[in-house]
C-alpha positions in Angstrom: -101.2 -3.9 17.1 -98.6 -5.4 19.4 -99.3 -8.4 21.5 -97.9 -8.6 25.0 -95.7 -11.7 25.3 -94.5 -13.5 28.3 -90.8 -14.1 27.3 -89.8 -16.5 30.0 -88.3 -20.0 30.1 -91.7 -21.6 29.6 -92.1 -19.9 26.3 -89.0 -21.8 25.0 -91.0 -25.0 25.2 -93.8 -23.5 23.2 -91.8 -22.1 20.3 -88.4 -23.8 20.1 -87.3 -27.2 18.8 -86.5 -29.3 22.0 -82.8 -30.1 21.1 -81.7 -27.7 23.9 -82.6 -27.6 27.6 -81.6 -24.1 28.7 -81.5 -22.9 32.2 -84.4 -21.0 33.7 -82.1 -17.9 33.8 -82.5 -15.6 30.8 -79.7 -13.0 30.6 -80.7 -9.7 29.2 -77.5 -7.5 29.6 -73.8 -8.0 29.9 -70.8 -5.8 30.6 -67.3 -7.1 30.8 -67.4 -10.4 32.7 -70.7 -9.7 34.5 -74.2 -10.5 33.2 -77.7 -9.6 34.5 -80.9 -11.6 34.1 -84.5 -10.5 33.7 -84.9 -10.1 37.4 -81.7 -8.1 37.8 -79.7 -10.9 39.3 -75.9 -10.6 38.6 -73.6 -13.4 37.4 -69.9 -13.6 37.0 -69.2 -15.1 33.6 -66.6 -17.9 33.7 -68.2 -19.5 30.6 -67.7 -16.9 28.0 -70.5 -18.3 25.8 -68.4 -21.5 25.5 -65.0 -19.8 24.8 -66.6 -17.3 22.4 -66.8 -14.0 24.3 -63.0 -13.6 24.4 -63.3 -9.9 25.4 -66.3 -10.3 27.6 -69.7 -8.7 26.9 -70.0 -5.4 24.9 -66.3 -4.7 24.8 -66.0 -1.0 23.6 -63.7 -1.9 20.6 -66.2 -4.5 19.3 -69.3 -2.3 19.9 -67.5 0.6 18.0 -66.6 -1.7 15.1 -70.2 -3.0 14.9 -71.7 0.5 14.9 -69.2 1.9 12.4 -69.6 -1.0 9.9 -73.3 -1.1 10.5 -73.6 2.3 9.0 -71.5 1.4 5.9 -72.2 -2.0 4.4 -73.9 -5.2 5.8 -73.8 -7.8 3.1 -72.7 -8.4 -0.5 -72.3 -12.1 -1.0 -69.1 -13.5 -2.5 -69.9 -12.3 -6.0 -67.8 -9.3 -4.7 -65.2 -9.1 -2.0 -65.1 -6.4 0.7 -62.6 -4.4 2.6 -63.2 -5.8 6.1 -62.8 -9.4 4.7 -59.6 -8.5 2.9 -58.2 -6.7 6.0 -59.0 -9.7 8.4 -57.6 -12.3 5.9 -54.4 -10.2 5.7 -54.1 -10.0 9.5 -54.5 -13.8 9.8 -52.0 -14.5 7.0 -49.5 -12.1 8.6 -49.9 -13.6 12.1 -49.8 -17.3 11.3 -48.4 -20.0 9.0 -51.3 -19.5 6.6 -51.1 -18.1 3.1 -54.8 -18.4 2.2 -58.0 -17.9 4.1 -61.6 -19.1 3.7 -64.4 -17.5 5.7 -67.5 -19.2 7.0 -70.0 -18.7 9.9 -69.2 -21.3 12.4 -66.6 -23.8 13.5 -68.6 -26.7 12.0 -68.6 -24.9 8.6 -64.8 -24.2 8.8 -64.2 -27.9 9.7 -66.5 -29.0 6.9 -64.5 -26.9 4.5 -61.2 -28.3 5.9 -62.3 -31.9 5.5 -63.6 -31.3 1.9 -60.4 -29.6 1.0 -58.3 -32.5 2.4 -60.3 -35.0 0.4 -60.1 -32.9 -2.8 -56.4 -32.4 -2.3 -55.8 -36.1 -2.0 -58.1 -37.0 -4.9 -56.4 -34.6 -7.3 -52.8 -35.4 -6.2 -53.1 -39.2 -5.6 -56.4 -40.6 -6.7 -59.7 -41.8 -5.2 -58.2 -44.5 -3.0 -56.6 -41.9 -0.8 -59.6 -41.0 1.3 -59.0 -42.1 4.9 -59.5 -39.5 7.6 -58.0 -40.4 11.0 -59.6 -38.7 14.0 -59.7 -39.3 17.7 -62.0 -40.6 20.4 -63.8 -37.9 22.4 -63.1 -35.3 19.7 -65.6 -32.7 18.8 -65.6 -30.9 15.4 -69.1 -29.6 14.9 -72.6 -30.8 14.1 -72.8 -31.0 10.3 -73.1 -34.7 9.3 -69.5 -34.9 8.1 -68.0 -33.1 11.1 -70.1 -34.9 13.7 -69.0 -38.2 12.1 -65.3 -37.2 12.3 -65.8 -36.2 15.9 -65.3 -39.2 18.0 -68.6 -39.2 20.0 -71.1 -41.7 18.6 -73.9 -40.2 20.8 -73.8 -37.1 18.5 -73.6 -38.9 15.2 -75.8 -42.0 15.6 -79.4 -42.0 14.5 -79.3 -40.0 11.3 -78.8 -42.8 8.8 -75.7 -43.9 6.9 -72.6 -41.9 7.9 -69.8 -40.6 5.7 -67.3 -43.4 5.1 -63.5 -43.9 5.4 -63.2 -42.3 8.9 -61.1 -44.1 11.5 -61.1 -43.2 15.2 -58.3 -44.1 17.6 -57.4 -43.0 21.2 -56.0 -39.5 21.6 -52.3 -39.3 22.5 -51.7 -42.9 21.4 -48.7 -43.0 19.0 -48.9 -46.8 18.6 -52.5 -46.7 17.6 -51.8 -44.0 15.0 -48.9 -46.0 13.6 -51.2 -49.0 13.3 -53.9 -47.4 11.2 -52.1 -44.8 9.0 -51.2 -45.7 5.5 -50.6 -44.3 2.0 -54.4 -44.2 1.7 -54.7 -41.7 4.6 -55.6 -38.2 3.3 -55.7 -36.4 6.6 -55.3 -36.5 10.4 -57.7 -34.2 12.2 -57.3 -33.3 15.8 -57.7 -30.6 18.5 -54.4 -29.7 20.0 -56.2 -29.6 23.3 -59.5 -31.5 23.4 -62.3 -29.3 24.7 -65.6 -31.1 24.7 -63.8 -34.4 25.3 -62.7 -33.3 28.8 -59.9 -30.7 28.5 -57.2 -33.1 27.5 -53.8 -31.6 26.3 -52.2 -33.1 23.3 -48.9 -34.7 24.4 -45.9 -32.9 22.7 -44.4 -36.2 21.5 -47.7 -37.3 20.2 -48.2 -34.1 18.2 -44.7 -34.5 16.7 -45.6 -38.1 15.7 -48.7 -36.9 14.0 -46.7 -34.5 11.9 -44.0 -37.0 11.1 -46.4 -39.8 10.2 -48.5 -37.5 8.1 -45.4 -36.4 6.2 -44.3 -40.0 5.7 -47.6 -40.9 4.1 -48.2 -37.5 2.3 -51.3 -36.8 4.5 -52.5 -33.4 5.7 -52.6 -32.4 9.3 -55.8 -30.4 10.3 -55.8 -28.6 13.6 -59.2 -27.8 14.9 -58.6 -24.6 16.9 -62.2 -23.5 17.1 -62.0 -23.5 20.9 -58.2 -23.1 21.4 -57.7 -20.3 18.9 -57.5 -16.5 19.2 -55.6 -16.2 22.4 -57.4 -18.9 24.5 -54.3 -20.8 25.5 -52.0 -17.7 25.8 -50.8 -17.9 22.2 -52.7 -16.5 19.3 -53.2 -20.2 18.2 -52.3 -23.2 20.2 -50.0 -24.7 17.5 -47.6 -21.8 18.2 -46.6 -23.4 21.4 -45.9 -26.8 19.8 -43.1 -28.1 17.7 -45.4 -28.6 14.7 -47.3 -26.6 12.1 -50.5 -27.9 10.6 -51.4 -27.8 6.9 -55.0 -26.6 7.6 -56.3 -24.8 10.8 -59.8 -23.9 11.6 -60.8 -20.9 13.8 -64.2 -19.7 15.0 -65.8 -19.0 18.4 -63.5 -16.2 19.8 -62.7 -14.9 16.3 -65.8 -12.7 16.4 -65.9 -12.2 20.1 -69.6 -13.2 20.0 -70.5 -12.3 16.4 -70.8 -15.4 14.2 -67.6 -15.9 12.0 -65.2 -18.6 11.3 -62.1 -19.1 9.1 -60.1 -21.9 7.5 -56.4 -21.1 7.3 -54.1 -23.0 4.9 -51.2 -22.9 2.6 -51.3 -21.8 -1.1 -50.2 -25.3 -2.1 -53.3 -26.9 -0.4 -55.7 -24.0 -1.0 -55.4 -24.1 -4.8 -57.5 -27.3 -4.8 -60.6 -25.4 -3.8 -61.1 -24.1 -7.3 -64.0 -21.7 -8.3 -67.3 -23.4 -7.6 -66.0 -26.3 -5.4 -67.2 -24.8 -2.1 -68.9 -21.7 -0.8 -70.8 -19.8 1.9 -73.5 -17.2 1.5 -72.5 -15.3 4.6 -68.8 -16.2 4.6 -66.7 -13.1 4.7 -69.7 -10.9 5.7 -68.5 -7.3 6.2 -70.2 -6.9 9.6 -68.6 -10.1 10.9 -65.2 -9.3 9.4 -65.2 -5.8 10.8 -65.7 -7.2 14.3 -63.1 -9.9 13.6 -60.6 -7.2 12.8 -61.3 -5.5 16.1 -60.9 -8.8 18.0 -57.5 -9.4 16.3 -56.3 -5.9 17.0 -57.1 -6.3 20.8 -56.2 -10.0 21.3 -53.0 -10.3 19.2 -50.9 -8.2 21.6 -48.3 -9.3 24.0 -50.1 -7.7 26.9 -53.3 -9.6 26.4 -51.6 -12.9 25.6 -49.3 -12.6 28.6 -52.4 -11.7 30.6 -54.1 -14.9 29.7 -51.2 -16.9 31.3 -51.3 -14.7 34.4 -55.1 -15.2 34.8 -54.6 -18.9 34.3 -52.4 -19.1 37.3 -54.8 -17.0 39.4 -57.6 -19.5 38.6 -55.4 -22.5 39.1 -54.3 -21.2 42.5 -57.9 -20.5 43.5 -59.0 -24.0 42.5 -56.1 -25.5 44.5 -57.2 -23.6 47.5 -60.8 -24.7 47.2 -59.7 -28.3 46.7 -57.6 -28.1 49.8 -60.7 -27.4 51.8 -63.2 -29.7 50.1 -61.3 -32.5 48.3 -63.4 -32.7 45.1 -60.9 -32.6 42.3 -58.3 -35.0 41.2 -56.5 -32.5 38.9 -56.9 -29.3 37.0 -56.2 -29.7 33.2 -55.9 -27.5 30.3 -53.9 -24.4 29.3 -54.5 -20.7 29.4 -58.1 -19.9 30.0 -59.4 -23.3 28.8 -59.3 -25.1 32.1 -61.0 -28.2 33.4 -61.4 -29.2 37.1 -61.6 -33.0 37.0 -63.8 -34.5 39.7 -62.3 -37.2 41.9 -63.9 -40.7 42.5 -66.1 -39.4 45.3 -67.9 -37.0 42.9 -67.7 -39.1 39.8 -70.3 -38.2 37.2 -71.6 -35.2 39.1 -70.2 -32.2 37.1 -73.8 -31.0 36.3 -74.5 -30.8 40.1 -71.6 -28.3 40.4 -72.8 -26.4 37.4 -76.3 -26.0 38.8 -75.0 -25.0 42.2 -72.8 -22.4 40.6 -75.7 -20.8 38.8 -77.5 -20.6 42.1 -74.5 -18.7 43.6 -74.3 -16.3 40.6 -71.6 -17.9 38.6 -71.8 -19.0 35.0 -69.5 -22.0 34.2 -69.5 -25.1 31.9 -68.9 -28.8 31.9 -66.9 -31.0 29.6 -68.5 -34.4 30.1 -69.8 -35.9 33.3 -66.6 -35.5 35.3 -65.1 -32.1 34.3 -66.1 -28.6 35.2 -64.9 -26.3 32.5 -63.9 -22.6 32.8 -63.5 -20.4 29.6 -63.8 -16.8 30.8 -62.9 -13.6 29.0 -59.3 -13.3 28.1 -59.3 -9.9 29.8 -61.5 -10.7 32.8 -60.6 -8.3 35.7 -58.8 -9.8 38.7 -61.6 -8.7 40.9 -64.0 -10.7 38.9 -61.8 -13.8 39.1 -61.7 -13.4 42.8 -65.4 -13.0 43.1 -66.1 -15.8 40.7 -63.9 -18.2 42.7 -65.6 -17.1 45.9 -69.0 -17.9 44.4 -67.7 -21.2 43.0 -66.4 -22.1 46.5 -69.9 -21.6 47.9 -71.3 -23.8 45.2 -68.7 -26.5 46.0 -69.5 -26.3 49.7 -73.2 -26.8 49.0 -72.6 -29.9 46.8 -70.3 -31.4 49.3 -72.8 -30.7 52.1 -75.5 -32.5 50.1 
């Protein structure tokens, strides 16, 4: 006998752990870059599930891949491999610097694997004293205890007891600070090439080159966290491709499954061989359903048309934000690259990013924030121009309301 349930926002407080504070809106259907809630209200999606829905909602290629694989094979565990995992790993190897792939479920898990691998590589090649991990203020690498400690935001890592040790945080883009702390006991430098949660802050090209050079000097590994920047988000398949350096380990998640949970750690054969049998694992890592969808994502995204289209759409959004700012004077700059953009609030609106977020939802626009002073936009990589125009129009109405008080 079924029981009628009132599945509204109030029910969240009755059944969920209170670590989230979701909006009152409950979306029930999406198509492309438009979403509808329980009441049938329509929203333009400039959030993309926090840079996850890289092809929007219910993209035909992803729906087809899910249906096809769903009628073949769902799960095996890593006692056996499977064809979708082998195909996706091969595509990632062929498209990047990587020679070996490890699959997981989330960005945090991929980063956990990367950090464990870096420590194991250093231990087996140099000894236990080589354990220092250098990371950066305002970084974000996930919510496992290791990754949240490496991430440079104490608010996320404090309050859970003793933290993993030998982790050093320094300011991002500060070459002198890096030179001051790196040594032969450094095993890895971990960074986002473009900081996402920390405020949409681009890695300076000279800084990135210094990271690579200093790591090489001290025989340390460079780990690029491309959980948010990867899979076309910046207009390259991975952001490192537009820099002068290549990492030793790269992590990918979010957009890799277009909304289906999957992550990957990419590395070289030289480094990968230190994760021997039994040293690490994941029950769902390499799941056939997830990898089938990941294959479809790669087939669509890793094309010149889509990657060039990201750069074109970036300019449309930048131009729209400049036009809005010319009327209302709320931003000091627009930062970021591709379709990972941050509108930075000026002094008059300091600390009020959430006000703009709330106003946007009221106008039918889904957006994000990156701290108290940055409004973040991470729409679908293939969002139609008409949806960009309509989304910007709705955002302008939201801005006008905030400015009017």
